[in-house]
N, C-alpha and C positions, 0 to 999 in steps of 0.2 A: 774293580778288577781290570787288569791290563787286557786290552783287546786280543792280544796274541794267544791268550789262554781260553778264548771263547769256545773253540771246538773241543778242547780237552775237558772243559767244564761240562759241556753238553754230554759227553761220553760218560763222565762220572755220574751225572744226574740220571742217565738212562739205566745204568747198571745197579744203582743203589737199592731200589725196591726189590728187584728179583733176587739179588744176593741176600738181602735181609730176610726174605720169605722162603728161601730155598730149603730151610729146615722144617717147614711145615710138615707135621706128621703124616697127613693124608697124602701129600704129594711126594715128600722126601726126595726132592729133585737131586740133592747132593749125591745120592746113591747111584745116579746114572751119569756121573761126570765123565767116565771113560768113554761111554757111548756118545755123549755130547762132543767130547774133544775130537773123536775120530770123524764123526759125521760133519761137524762144523769145520773141521780142519780141511777135509777134502773139498767141501763146497766153497769155503773162503779162498782156498788156493785158486780155484777156477775164477772166482769173482775178482780177486786181486790182479790176475793176469788180464782180465777184461778191463779192469779199472786202469791199469798201467797203459794198455793199448789205447784206450779212449782218451786218456789224458795226453799221451804223446800225439794223438791225432787231432787234438783241440776240439773234441766233441764235448768235453767239459774241462774246467780248470779250477784250481783252488785260489782263493783270495788270500794273499800273503798277510793281509792285515789281521786276520783272525786265526792264524795257525802258528805253531812254533816254527822256528827257522829251519830245523833239520828236515831233510827229505831223503827218501830212499826209493830209487827207481821212479822218480817223478812224483811220488806220493808223499804227503806229510806223514809223520809218524802216527798222528792221531787216526789216520785212515786205517792203519793196520789194527789199531785198538778197536776201531769201529766194527771190524769184521770178526771180533771176538765178543764184544759187548752186545751188539744187536742180535746175533744168532742165539746167544745165551738167553737174552730176554724173550725172544720169540719162542724158543723151545720151552722155556719155563711156562709161558702163557699156554702153549699147547698142552703141556702135561697137567696144568691146573684144570683146564676145561675137560680133559679126558678123565681125570680122577674124580672131579666133582659132578660131572654130567656124563657118565659112561654110556647112557642110552640116547644121547643127543642125536637128532636127525635134522639135517638142514639141506636135504636135497640129494645128497650122495652123487652118484654118477651123472644124473641129469644136470646138476649144478655145474659140474666140471665140463660137461659138453657145451653148456652155454658159454663158459669162459673160453673154451677152445674155439667156438664159432666166432666170438668177439675178437679173439687173437688173430684169427685168419683174416677177418675183415680189416683189422688194423694194418696188417701187412699189405693187403691188396691196395689200400688207399694211401699208404705211406711207404711204398717200396723203395724210395730213394733216400729215406731218413735212417741213418745207421742205428741210432739209439732205439728207434721204434722197431725196426726189422730184427735186430739182434734179440731184444727183449721178448717180443711176441713170437719171433721165430723159434727160439729155444723153448719157450713155454708151450707153443703148439706142438713141437716135436715130442717133448716129454709127455704131455698129456695124451697125445695120440698113441704113443707106445704103451702107456699104462692103461688107457681105456681099452685099447684093442686086446692087450694081453689079459686084462681083467684080473690082475693078480690079487691074491689074498691080502698082500701087504697094502695095496691101494684101497681095497675094500675096508681094511682095518682103519686106515688113516683118513679116508676121504671126508667124512662128516666133521670130525674134530679138527682136521687141518683147515678146512674152509672156515669153520667158526673161529679158530685161532687167528687166522689172517684178518677176519673182520674185526676182532677185538684189538689186534695189533694196529689197526688203522688209526686208532686214537693216539697212542703214544708216538706212532710213526709220523702222524700229521704234525705233531708238535715238534719233533726232532727235525724232520725234513723242512718244516715251515721255517725254523731258525736257520737251517743250512742254506735254504734258497732265498730267505727273506732278507738276510743282512746284506749281501749274500756271502756265505763261506764257500759254497760251491756254485760256480757260474756255468750255466749251460749254453751251448751254441745252438740256438733255436733252429738253425738250418738243418740240424740233425735229429730233431724230434718233431712230433706231430703238432706242437705249439699249443695244445690244449693243456690248461693248468687248473688245478684245484687250489685256489688261492695263489700262492707263488710256486706250488709244487707241480712239476710236469706229470702228466697222466702216467707216463711210462714208469715213474718211480714206484707207484703202487703195485704194478705187476712185476717189476724188478724184484721187489720184496717178496711177492707171492712165489715167483720162480725159485728164489733162494729157499723159502720154506718148504716147497714141494721137494726139492732135491735133498735138502738136509734131513727132513723128517722121514722121507722114504728110506734113506740110508740108516738113520737112527733106529727106526722100527725093524728094519731088516736085520741089523746087528742084534737087537734084543730078541727077535724071533729065532735067529740062528743060535744064539747063546742058550735059549731055553728049549731048543730042539723042537720048535713048532714046525708044522708043515707049511711051506711057502708055495 
């Protein structure tokens, strides 16, 4: 395989399983495609703006050896596909856990308070690192708002959301391991905390968590509104 198709192949590999299993009768994820499209669309737009700004600022960059030649606003075309495929796979995993394990308990609010505390500490110890402070800063802000408001939506998603993120760590570690191992995506270590799990910056795991929190909150809000549940 030509090296320039590496990132594209990785995206196809990521989406193959979730697409094939989306018609599982118990999950029936295909029925929620409109809600997925709206929630992922809003979240991905935010992330693409973030991505463009960080690429322009040399906080990270893409290795031309492993991507197609065409770019749009500094980003390879595969990166736009990434923000369709990964959200789809993540939300599919969330729905599977929610449908197969409806009574799952993994700490609820206490777990998220620990994540919030960790996020604040990361900011305090890395206040000059842009990738660190933006990732953990946004995560801290959103968790603070949701925990303080203690909304019914957050109560609804908290256990299954955290479990889904944990399950997502396995495929994410593979995908990000390839992205950072070859590397397809090259990080400027002056702008992150320099802690890595293998070749993956620590921030990447919480960058993904933040995406899931925003997307799934919007997703469940839309579903609750549609079914006229009390929020």
